[in-house]
N, C-alpha and C positions, 0 to 999 in steps of 0.2 A: 597831323604834321604835314606841312607842305614842303615842296621841293626846295624852298629856300631855307628850311630850318635844318640844323644838324640832327642826326638821329638821337632819340633819347636813350637812356640806359636801358629802358624796357625794350626798345626796338633793337639795341645792341645785343641784348640777351636772347631776344627771339631769333634774330638772325644766326647767332652763333649755335643756338640749340637745334634749329632746323638744318643747318649745314652739317651738324654732326649726325644726323639721321642716317645718312649713307652717301655714297659717292654721287648718286644722281642728284640729290639736293645740293650737295657741296658745290658740284660743277654749275649747276644752274645759278645758285646764289652768287658765285664768284663772276659769272657772266653778266648778271643783272646789276650787281653792286648793292649798296645800302638800300634798305626799304625807303621809298619816297611816297608813302600812302598820303594821298591828298584828301583831306576832309572837306566836304562842301560847307558852305556857310550854315551856320547853325539855324535851324528852322523849327518852328513849332510842329509837333507830329501831325496836326491837322493839315497844315500847309504841305508837309512833305508827302503825305498820303495823296493829297489831291494832285500834286505834281506827278507822282508816280503813276496814278491812273491815267493821266493825260498822255504819258509816254509809253504805256503798255502796248506791245506788239507793233510799235512803230520805230522807224529810224528816227535819229535824234533831230534831224532837221524838220521832219514832219511834226513831231512832238513840239519842237520850238514854236513852229507856225501856229498850231492850235492853241497852245498855251498863250502865246502872244495875243491872239484874237480874243481869248477869254479875259485876259487882263485889261485889254483895251475897253472892255465894258465897264470898267471901274477905275477911271482915270484919277480919281482923288485918293486911291488906296494903293499901297504898295503890293498888297494881295487882298482879294476880297475876304470879308469875314464870312462865317457860316451863315449869318443873318442876310448878308447881301446875296449869297448864292442862292439861298432858298426863296428870296423875294424877287428873283429875276425870272422873267417869263422863259419857260422851256424852250420856246422857238428861238429866242436870242441866243441861248446857250448852244442849242443844237446847230445854229448857223456857224458857230465857231469851227465845226468839223467833228464834234463828238458823236459817237454812235449812241443809240438809245441805251445800250447796256452801260457804256462808260458814264453817261450822264446820270443814269439811275445810281451808279456807284458813287459818284462824286457828291450828288445831293444826299445820299445816305451817309456819307462821311460827314458832310455838314451837320446834318441832324444829330449824329452821334456826337459830334463835338459839343453841340449845344446841350445834350443830354448828359454829358460828362463821362461817356464811354471812352471817348479818346482823351488821354490825360494831357495836361500842358507839358512843355519840356521840363520844367522844374519837377513836376511829378514823375515824369517818365525816367528821369535820371535816377530816381530812388527805386525803381521797379526792376526786378530781375528779368532777364532776357525772355525766359520761357513764359512768364506771366504776361508780358507785353505781346509776345506772339499769340498766345491763346486768346488774349482780349481783343486784339485787333484783327485777327484773322476770322473772327466771327462776323466782321462787316462784309457786306456784299462787295465783290470784286477785289478784296484784299487777301492775297495769298501769303504764304510763309516767306517766299523770297522777298516780296515787297516789304515786309516788316524787317526782315534781316538787313535789307539795304538802309532802312531807317536806322537800325541799330548800329551799323558801321558808320554811315556817313553823317547821320543826324545826331547820334548820341555818343559817337567815338567809342563804341564798344570793341575791345581788342581780342576777344576770344569767340568770334563768330565764324562759323563754317557753313556757307550757304550750299548745301548738298544738291539742291535743285538747280543750281547755276550751271549752264553748259560749259562755261569757261573754266569752272573749277573742275569738273569731272573729265572733261576732254583734255584739260591742261595736265591733269594727273596721269591719264592714260598716255600721254605723249612723254611725260617726264620719265615714266617707267617703261615705256615701250610696249605697253599692253595691246593685245588685239582688239579689245573692245572697252569701252568706258565702263566703270563700276556703276552698279545700281545705287540709288541714294542711301540704302541701308549699308551697303558695303562701304561707300564713301564715308558714311558717319563713323563706322567702325574704324576704318583706317585713320581717320583724322582724330579720333579720340585722344591718342597720345600726345597730339600736338598742342593740347590745352596746357597752358593758358595763352597760347600764341596762335590760335587758329585764324584770327583775322590777318595777321602778318603772313601766314601760310597761303591764305586765299589770295593775297596781294601777289605773291610770287607765282601762284598758279595762273593767275590772270595775265601774267607777263609771257606766258608760253603761247606762241602763235597757234591758233587752231584753224582747221580747214573746213 
């Protein structure tokens, strides 16, 4: 759903349910208003994972610059195919600004796509969340958080709570006025009753400023 689209019935149900949890949720949702979760352009999981690796541990502008230099190596393609990535000299890709570890991860993703380990988007849409997480986190450099971002923004899954995400855990701490953020296990347990609306809850927690 984009900011230009009206909330769906699912989003209205999710917002009403979360607001009914307690006064903290109700006040926060009233302040933020209807959920305006913006889903990125649908991409193949292979492309989404390569892009995610490019941005890991970088500010968005730095990630934009490195990715732009990579794409410039393949002017005839909107995004390089796995074969193109693997057939390019390492030195050319390294010159884009990738660390050795990131470059190894990206090339590993390309090989996994060729080997059928990474499903197509059509295939991924039919697979459950945990199976995709298990399958894709076996790849070098791909963690659970990266796959969860793929689930939310690439596959539009609406019941994902990325408990490793600092914005989620710190957002919940500030929402509830806690002295310290919860552990990932505590956050997962707290968030379990939010199902099947955990992606919507995540979006609202991301709206809480963190320091």
